[in-house]
C-alpha positions, -999 to +999 in steps of 0.1 A: +184+125-474+221+127-486+230+119-521+257+094-528+265+110-562+302+118-554+308+082-544+290+069-575+309+092-598+342+081-583+334+045-591+327+054-627+360+071-633+384+051-655+418+044-641+446+067-653+466+055-682+500+065-696+497+082-729+524+074-755+539+106-770+527+112-805+551+117-834+541+154-834+555+160-799+581+188-799+609+189-773+631+219-770+659+223-745+679+256-739+709+250-716+726+262-696+701+288-687+709+315-676+742+317-695+768+343-703+790+329-731+776+298-748+741+282-749+730+250-765+696+247-783+685+211-787+652+200-802+634+169-814+600+164-832+608+186-863+622+158-885+618+162-922+606+198-920+622+231-929+628+247-895+638+282-885+657+289-853+656+324-841+668+344-811+647+374-802+655+402-777+629+413-752+612+437-776+609+410-803+638+420-826+654+390-843+691+391-833+700+356-847+684+335-874+692+302-889+672+280-914+677+243-909+667+220-937+683+187-928+668+175-896+672+140-881+661+127-847+678+153-825+693+186-836+716+206-813+731+240-821+758+258-801+752+296-799+779+321-790+763+347-767+794+369-762+782+395-786+747+399-770+740+423-742+727+409-708+690+405-705+660+384-714+658+368-748+635+342-765+646+312-785+619+306-811+616+275-833+592+277-863+582+249-886+552+245-909+522+254-886+542+250-854+559+277-833+575+270-799+593+295-777+616+293-747+630+320-725+668+326-723+685+348-698+720+362-708+741+374-680 
């Protein structure tokens, strides 16, 4: 006798729902990527927090650091990459107990 368990389980599944983003959602954009002369780092979700923006080379050495204290809805920073060697870097955003990292390729 065959079990109808998969069919019964399918009937019990709730329909998918869209989930509204929470106020703690962090959004970080690094563009254009790859880049050779200028990159923009744009982020949201860090409002009202002391935030640190860092650029690290591939071995983890901090090559750029900026502390941002006045954050509103969206923050965008233009970074001049002309003084950095080509290679893989990481853009790191730290705030309170949150740390988010994105890759950046400099050509």
